[in-house]
C-alpha positions as CSV (number, residue, x, y, z in Angstrom):
1,M,0.0,0.0,0.0
2,L,1.6,3.2,-1.2
3,P,0.8,6.4,0.6
4,N,-0.2,9.5,-1.4
5,G,2.8,11.6,-2.2
6,L,3.4,14.9,-0.5
7,S,2.5,18.1,-2.4
8,P,3.2,21.8,-1.8
9,G,0.8,23.1,0.9
10,D,0.6,19.7,2.6
11,E,1.0,19.5,6.4
12,I,3.8,17.5,7.8
13,R,3.5,16.5,11.5
14,V,6.6,16.1,13.6
15,I,6.4,13.5,16.3
16,A,8.9,12.1,18.9
17,P,8.2,8.3,19.2
18,S,11.8,7.8,20.4
19,R,13.8,10.6,22.0
20,S,12.5,14.1,22.7
21,M,12.7,17.3,20.7
22,D,14.4,18.9,23.8
23,L,17.7,17.3,22.5
24,I,17.6,19.5,19.4
25,K,19.1,22.9,19.5
26,S,16.7,25.8,18.9
27,D,18.6,27.2,15.9
28,Q,18.5,23.7,14.3
29,V,14.8,23.5,14.9
30,K,14.3,26.9,13.3
31,L,16.5,25.9,10.3
32,A,14.6,22.6,9.9
33,I,11.2,24.4,9.9
34,S,12.6,26.9,7.4
35,R,13.9,24.2,5.1
36,L,10.6,22.3,5.0
37,E,8.6,25.4,4.6
38,G,10.9,26.4,1.8
39,L,9.9,23.1,0.1
40,G,6.3,24.2,0.3
41,F,5.2,22.2,3.4
42,N,3.4,23.3,6.5
43,V,5.1,22.0,9.7
44,T,3.2,21.2,12.8
45,F,4.2,19.4,16.0
46,G,2.7,16.7,18.2
47,K,1.7,18.1,21.5
48,N,4.1,15.8,23.4
49,V,7.3,16.3,21.4
50,H,9.0,18.2,24.2
51,G,8.2,15.8,27.0
52,H,11.2,13.9,28.5
53,D,12.2,11.7,31.4
54,E,15.4,10.3,32.7
55,F,15.8,8.5,29.3
56,F,15.3,11.7,27.3
57,S,11.9,10.3,26.1
58,S,8.3,10.6,27.2
59,S,5.7,8.1,28.4
60,I,4.4,5.4,26.1
61,G,0.9,6.9,26.3
62,N,2.1,10.4,25.2
63,R,4.1,9.0,22.3
64,I,1.2,6.8,21.2
65,D,-1.2,9.7,21.5
66,D,0.9,11.8,19.1
67,L,1.3,8.9,16.6
68,H,-2.4,8.2,16.6
69,E,-3.3,11.9,16.4
70,A,-1.1,12.3,13.3
71,F,-2.6,9.4,11.5
72,S,-6.2,10.3,12.4
73,D,-5.9,14.0,11.5
74,S,-7.1,14.4,7.9
75,N,-5.1,17.6,7.5
76,V,-1.8,15.7,8.2
77,K,-0.4,14.2,5.0
78,G,3.0,12.9,6.3
79,M,5.1,12.5,9.5
80,L,8.7,13.1,10.3
81,T,10.2,11.7,13.5
82,V,12.3,14.2,15.5
83,I,15.3,11.9,16.0
84,G,16.2,8.3,16.8
85,G,17.1,6.8,20.2
86,Y,16.6,3.4,21.8
87,N,13.0,2.7,22.7
88,S,10.5,3.1,19.9
89,N,9.8,-0.6,20.1
90,Q,8.1,0.1,23.4
91,L,5.1,1.4,21.4
92,L,4.4,-1.6,19.2
93,K,1.9,-3.4,21.5
94,Y,-0.2,-0.2,21.8
95,I,-0.5,0.9,18.2
96,D,-3.9,0.9,16.5
97,W,-3.0,-0.8,13.3
98,D,-6.5,-0.5,11.8
99,L,-6.2,3.3,12.3
100,I,-3.0,3.3,10.2
101,R,-4.4,1.0,7.6
102,R,-7.4,3.3,7.2
103,N,-5.3,6.4,7.0
104,P,-2.2,5.6,5.0
105,K,0.4,8.5,5.1
106,V,4.0,9.1,4.6
107,F,6.0,8.1,7.6
108,C,9.8,8.8,7.6
109,G,12.7,8.4,10.0
110,Y,15.7,6.1,10.5
111,S,17.9,4.5,13.2
112,D,15.7,3.5,16.2
113,I,12.6,4.4,14.1
114,T,13.4,1.2,12.1
115,A,11.3,-0.7,14.7
116,L,8.2,1.4,13.8
117,S,8.8,1.5,10.0
118,L,9.2,-2.3,9.8
119,A,6.3,-3.0,12.1
120,I,3.9,-0.6,10.3
121,Y,4.8,-2.3,7.0
122,R,4.4,-5.8,8.5
123,K,1.1,-5.1,10.3
124,T,-0.6,-2.9,7.6
125,G,1.2,-3.3,4.3
126,L,1.9,0.4,4.2
127,I,5.1,1.4,2.6
128,T,7.2,3.5,5.1
129,Y,10.4,5.5,4.5
130,S,13.9,5.0,5.9
131,G,15.1,8.5,5.5
132,P,15.8,11.8,7.2
133,H,14.4,12.8,10.7
134,F,13.0,16.2,11.2
135,S,16.3,17.1,12.9
136,T,18.2,16.2,9.7
137,F,16.7,19.2,8.0
138,G,18.5,21.3,10.5
139,I,21.9,20.5,8.9
140,K,23.3,23.7,7.6
141,H,25.8,22.5,5.0
142,G,25.8,19.5,2.6
143,L,22.1,18.7,2.6
144,D,21.4,18.8,-1.2
145,Y,21.6,15.1,-1.8
146,T,19.5,14.3,1.2
147,L,16.8,16.8,0.1
148,S,16.8,15.5,-3.5
149,S,16.4,11.9,-2.5
150,F,13.7,12.7,0.1
151,L,11.6,14.6,-2.5
152,E,12.2,11.8,-5.1
153,A,10.8,9.3,-2.7
154,V,7.8,11.1,-1.1
155,T,6.5,13.5,-3.7
156,N,6.1,11.3,-6.8
157,D,5.7,7.7,-7.8
158,A,8.2,7.7,-10.7
159,P,11.1,5.2,-10.5
160,Y,14.3,6.6,-9.1
161,E,17.9,5.5,-8.5
162,I,20.0,5.5,-5.4
163,E,23.2,7.0,-6.7
164,P,26.5,7.7,-4.8
165,S,26.9,11.2,-3.5
166,G,29.8,13.3,-4.6
167,V,31.1,13.7,-1.0
168,W,30.2,12.3,2.4
169,S,30.7,13.4,6.0
170,D,31.0,11.8,9.4
171,D,31.1,15.1,11.4
172,A,29.2,15.7,14.6
173,W,27.3,18.5,12.7
174,Y,24.9,19.0,15.6
175,L,27.8,20.2,17.8
176,D,29.3,22.6,15.4
177,Q,27.6,23.4,12.1
178,E,30.7,25.2,10.7
179,D,33.3,22.6,11.6
180,R,32.7,20.2,8.7
181,N,34.9,17.9,6.7
182,F,33.6,16.5,3.5
183,I,35.3,13.5,2.0
184,R,35.2,12.6,-1.7
185,Q,33.1,9.5,-2.5
186,N,34.3,7.3,-5.3
187,G,31.1,5.3,-6.0
188,F,29.7,2.4,-4.0
189,T,31.7,-0.7,-3.0
190,V,30.9,-4.0,-4.7
191,I,31.6,-6.9,-2.3
192,Q,29.9,-9.5,-4.4
193,E,28.7,-9.1,-8.0
194,G,25.4,-10.1,-9.4
195,Q,21.8,-8.9,-10.2
196,A,18.7,-9.1,-8.0
197,E,15.3,-7.7,-7.5
198,G,12.8,-7.9,-4.6
199,T,11.1,-6.1,-1.8
200,L,13.1,-3.6,0.2
201,I,13.3,-4.7,3.8
202,G,15.7,-3.2,6.3
203,G,17.1,-0.3,8.3
204,N,19.2,-0.2,11.4
205,L,20.5,-3.7,11.9
206,C,20.6,-3.8,15.7
207,T,17.1,-2.4,15.8
208,M,15.8,-5.0,13.4
209,N,17.1,-7.6,15.8
210,L,14.7,-6.3,18.4
211,L,11.8,-7.6,16.2
212,H,13.1,-11.2,15.7
213,G,10.5,-13.8,16.7
214,T,7.8,-11.2,17.0
215,E,4.6,-10.5,15.1
216,F,6.2,-7.2,14.0
217,M,9.0,-8.6,11.8
218,P,8.4,-8.6,8.1
219,S,9.2,-11.5,5.9
220,L,12.7,-11.6,4.3
221,K,11.5,-13.8,1.5
222,N,12.2,-12.3,-1.9
223,S,13.8,-9.3,-0.3
224,I,16.5,-6.8,-1.1
225,L,17.9,-6.4,2.4
226,F,19.3,-3.0,3.3
227,I,21.2,-2.7,6.6
228,E,23.3,-0.2,8.5
229,D,24.6,0.4,12.0
230,D,26.0,3.3,14.0
231,L,29.2,3.9,15.9
232,E,28.0,1.8,18.8
233,S,28.6,-1.2,16.5
234,H,31.9,-2.7,15.5
235,S,33.0,-5.6,13.4
236,L,32.2,-8.3,16.0
237,T,28.7,-6.9,16.9
238,F,27.8,-6.3,13.3
239,E,28.8,-9.8,12.3
240,R,26.8,-11.5,15.0
241,N,23.8,-9.2,14.4
242,L,23.9,-10.1,10.7
243,Q,24.2,-13.8,11.6
244,S,21.1,-13.5,13.8
245,L,19.2,-11.9,11.0
246,L,20.3,-14.7,8.6
247,H,18.8,-17.2,11.1
248,Q,15.4,-15.7,10.7
249,P,12.6,-17.6,8.8
250,G,12.7,-16.6,5.1
251,A,16.3,-15.4,5.2
252,D,17.1,-18.0,2.6
253,G,14.9,-15.9,0.3
254,I,17.1,-12.8,0.5
255,K,18.0,-11.9,-3.1
256,G,20.6,-9.1,-2.5
257,V,22.1,-6.9,0.2
258,L,22.7,-3.2,0.4
259,I,25.0,-2.0,3.3
260,G,25.0,1.6,4.5
261,R,28.2,3.5,5.1
262,F,29.8,2.9,8.6
263,Q,30.9,5.8,10.8
264,K,34.6,5.9,11.2
265,D,34.4,5.4,15.0
266,S,32.9,2.0,14.4
267,Q,36.2,0.9,12.9
268,V,34.4,-1.5,10.5
269,T,37.0,-1.4,7.6
270,E,36.3,-2.4,4.1
271,D,38.5,-5.4,4.5
272,A,36.6,-6.5,7.7
273,L,33.3,-6.0,6.0
274,K,34.4,-8.1,3.0
275,S,35.6,-10.9,5.4
276,I,32.2,-10.9,7.2
277,I,30.2,-11.1,4.1
278,H,32.4,-13.8,2.5
279,S,32.1,-15.9,5.6
280,K,28.3,-16.1,5.3
281,A,27.3,-19.2,3.3
282,E,23.8,-17.8,3.4
283,L,24.9,-14.9,1.2
284,K,26.9,-16.9,-1.3
285,G,26.1,-16.1,-4.9
286,I,24.0,-13.0,-4.3
287,P,25.0,-9.4,-5.0
288,V,26.2,-7.3,-2.1
289,I,26.9,-3.5,-2.4
290,A,28.4,-1.5,0.5
291,N,29.1,2.2,1.3
292,V,25.6,3.1,0.1
293,N,24.3,6.5,1.2
294,F,22.1,5.6,4.1
295,G,22.7,5.2,7.8
296,H,24.4,7.4,10.3
297,T,26.7,9.4,8.0
298,Q,25.7,12.3,5.7
299,P,24.1,12.7,3.3
300,L,21.5,10.0,3.2
301,A,19.1,8.5,0.7
302,T,15.4,7.9,1.4
303,I,14.5,4.2,0.9
304,P,10.9,3.0,0.9
305,V,10.4,-0.1,3.1
306,G,8.2,-2.5,1.2
307,A,8.8,-1.1,-2.3
308,Y,10.2,-2.9,-5.3
309,A,13.9,-2.5,-6.0
310,S,16.5,-3.9,-8.5
311,M,20.2,-3.9,-8.0
312,K,23.0,-4.7,-10.4
313,A,26.8,-5.0,-9.8
314,V,28.3,-6.5,-12.9
315,D,31.6,-5.7,-14.7
316,G,32.0,-2.4,-13.1
317,E,28.4,-1.3,-13.6
318,V,26.6,-0.5,-10.4
319,K,22.9,0.4,-10.3
320,I,20.2,0.5,-7.6
321,E,16.7,1.4,-8.8
322,I,13.5,1.7,-6.9
323,D,9.9,1.6,-8.2
324,Q,7.3,2.2,-5.6
325,T,4.4,1.4,-7.9
326,R,5.6,-2.1,-8.6
327,L,4.9,-4.0,-5.4
328,H,6.1,-7.5,-4.6
329,K,3.5,-9.5,-2.7
330,N,4.8,-10.0,0.8
331,P,2.8,-12.7,2.5
332,L,3.7,-11.5,6.0
333,S,2.9,-7.8,5.4
334,Q,-0.8,-8.0,5.6
C-alpha cells in the first residue's frame, strides 16, 4: 500500500516516538522548519514532542497519542520523526494498526525508528520510509543530496535511482555546524557481483534484531535487504547481528544486500566487511553492495520499506533502482 505523495501546501506533522525534541538545539529546529517550509510544506508538532524523562523520552501513552493523532488528523499528509534513540519498540503493542491501515500516510525516519517502520509495513502493508528525521533538515551544509532523495521518494511515484553522493561526512554537525569535513566519495563498493530484484526490507540492523521472533518482523522472502549500523557497532557486533538476521525464517529468500556506510568510529573497515560477508554461506552467490548513502553518515538517501527494487553490480556497472508502484506481494505484510 503506497501512501499518497506529498505536495506543496501539505501538512507534515513532527512526532517524537523515540527521543525528545528537547535534545535538538533551537537554531537547528528553526532551520529545519525553514527548510521544510521552503519546500512548500506546513510544519506542525505533536503536543508531546518536548516531553522527556530520565531516558530523554516521554511516556508510552504520550508518544502513542501523538502517533495516533497524526494518522487520524485528515489535515496531516505525512510524518517526520524528531530523532532516533533506543525505545520506539516500546510502542508496538499499543498501536492501533487498523487506524493506520485506514489512513495511509508518509512516515519517515531512521535509526531506532526502524522498529516502527518495519512494524507498520508488517502489520498494515503500508510502505514507510527509511530517511531523514525532522532534525536532519536542521543540517546547515551539505544537505542537497538528502533533500533531493527525500523529494524523489515522497513527492512522486516515478522510479528513481539511489546513486552515490559526490562527498560524504562523518562530522558531529549537531555540535558545530561550521566545523565540517567532506570526503570525496568514489562510488559504492561492490563486495559480491550479481543482479537481483525484490522487496526492500531493512534499516538499522541492531534495531531490526529487536523484532526477531515477534509479530512485527516482516518476511525476508524475496527481499532486497538494506542494513546499516552506527558507531556503537563494530566488526564483531555487526557480524553477530547479521548472523542472527540470517537465522530468521525466510532469510534464505534474500536476493541481494545493500549496506550503508559505517561511521569511522565503528572501525568497520572495508576489508573487515568483506571478510564478514564472504564468511556467510547464506549470502553466497547474491550481490552485495556497500558504502551506500544511508545510515548514520551524511548525506542519506530515502529508501521505501516494502517497495520494489532492483540492483546490479556486474563488470563495473553498479545500479540501484526503486519503483514504488511495482509491489512484490509480501505474504507477511498483511
